[in-house]
C-alpha positions as CSV (number, residue, x, y, z in Angstrom):
1,M,66.9,44.7,47.2
2,R,66.7,47.3,50.0
3,T,63.8,49.4,50.7
4,S,63.4,52.9,51.3
5,I,63.0,52.3,54.8
6,Q,65.9,50.2,55.5
7,L,68.3,53.0,53.7
8,R,67.1,55.8,55.7
9,L,67.3,53.5,59.0
10,G,71.1,53.0,57.8
11,A,71.5,56.8,57.6
12,A,70.1,57.2,60.8
13,L,72.2,54.9,62.3
14,A,75.3,56.3,60.8
15,S,74.2,59.8,62.1
16,V,73.7,58.6,65.9
17,V,77.2,56.9,65.4
18,A,79.2,60.0,64.1
19,L,77.5,62.1,67.0
20,G,78.1,59.7,69.5
21,A,82.1,59.3,68.3
22,A,82.4,63.2,68.3
23,L,80.6,63.2,71.9
24,L,83.3,60.9,73.3
25,S,86.2,62.3,71.8
26,G,85.8,65.5,73.9
27,P,86.0,69.7,73.0
28,P,88.5,70.5,70.2
29,A,91.9,71.4,71.4
30,V,92.7,74.6,71.6
31,A,96.5,76.5,71.8
32,A,97.2,77.1,75.4
33,P,97.3,80.7,76.4
34,A,101.1,81.9,76.9
35,P,102.4,81.9,80.3
36,S,101.8,85.2,82.1
37,P,104.8,86.9,84.4
38,Q,103.3,85.6,87.7
39,V,104.2,81.9,86.6
40,T,107.7,83.0,86.3
41,C,107.9,85.1,89.3
42,Q,107.4,83.4,93.0
43,T,104.5,84.6,95.0
44,G,106.1,86.9,98.2
45,F,108.8,88.1,95.5
46,F,109.9,91.0,93.0
47,C,111.0,90.1,89.6
48,A,113.0,92.3,87.6
49,W,114.2,91.8,84.0
50,S,117.0,93.0,81.5
51,G,114.5,93.2,78.7
52,P,111.2,94.3,77.9
53,T,108.3,91.7,78.1
54,F,109.6,89.8,80.7
55,N,112.6,88.8,78.5
56,G,116.6,88.5,79.2
57,L,118.2,88.1,82.4
58,K,116.1,87.6,85.7
59,A,116.9,88.5,89.1
60,E,114.2,87.7,92.1
61,R,114.6,89.7,95.1
62,R,112.6,89.7,98.4
63,P,110.6,93.1,99.0
64,V,112.9,95.7,100.3
65,P,111.3,97.5,103.3
66,S,110.6,101.3,103.6
67,G,113.6,103.3,103.4
68,Q,116.1,100.9,101.8
69,C,117.8,100.4,99.1
70,T,119.3,97.6,96.9
71,L,121.0,97.1,93.7
72,F,120.1,94.9,90.6
73,T,123.3,93.4,88.4
74,F,121.6,94.8,85.5
75,G,119.2,97.6,84.6
76,A,115.9,96.0,84.5
77,R,113.4,97.0,81.4
78,S,110.5,95.2,83.0
79,A,109.3,94.1,86.3
80,L,106.3,92.3,88.3
81,N,105.8,92.7,91.9
82,Q,104.5,89.4,93.7
83,S,105.1,90.5,97.0
84,F,102.9,91.8,99.3
85,E,104.4,95.3,99.5
86,Y,104.6,98.4,97.6
87,Q,108.2,99.1,95.7
88,R,109.9,101.8,94.1
89,L,112.5,101.4,91.0
90,W,114.7,104.1,90.8
91,T,117.0,105.0,87.6
92,G,120.0,106.2,90.4
93,A,122.5,105.1,92.6
94,W,121.3,104.7,96.1
95,C,117.5,105.1,95.0
96,T,118.1,108.6,93.4
97,G,116.6,109.8,90.1
98,T,113.6,108.8,88.4
99,S,111.5,106.1,90.0
100,I,108.5,104.1,89.6
101,L,105.8,102.7,91.9
102,L,104.6,99.3,91.9
103,A,101.6,98.0,93.6
104,P,101.9,94.3,95.0
105,G,100.6,92.2,92.0
106,S,101.3,94.7,89.4
107,S,103.8,94.7,86.6
108,R,105.7,96.7,83.9
109,S,106.3,95.1,80.7
110,N,108.4,97.8,78.8
111,L,110.0,100.6,81.0
112,S,111.2,103.5,79.4
113,S,114.6,103.5,81.3
114,A,116.8,100.9,82.9
115,Y,116.0,101.2,86.6
116,G,118.6,99.6,88.5
117,W,118.2,100.1,92.1
118,L,114.9,98.6,94.3
119,G,113.9,100.3,97.3
120,G,110.9,100.0,99.9
121,S,107.7,102.2,99.2
């Protein structure tokens, strides 16, 4: 017949074993965050996507020098400037019409218009 001291010792030992197992298993798993746009655009480049929220066709361009202009093969609806220079997106041919300026490291996930031209600031 077990004494109450033996029962208490057994319960205490079981608690210590359970605690040790929990500590050895590590922290609880958490869901990984969604990849940021920086993960999909190389450092030193300007990236644009045909869809909002960095989806659809993607174009990667080296930064365009100030006073120059280049064409995308589609109208950009989201963009990320991973270059080290200010870049400007334009709606009209040869960098005319409405424009938006993207500073180095900045992004736009839902452009109100399709921007088809990229120029240096």
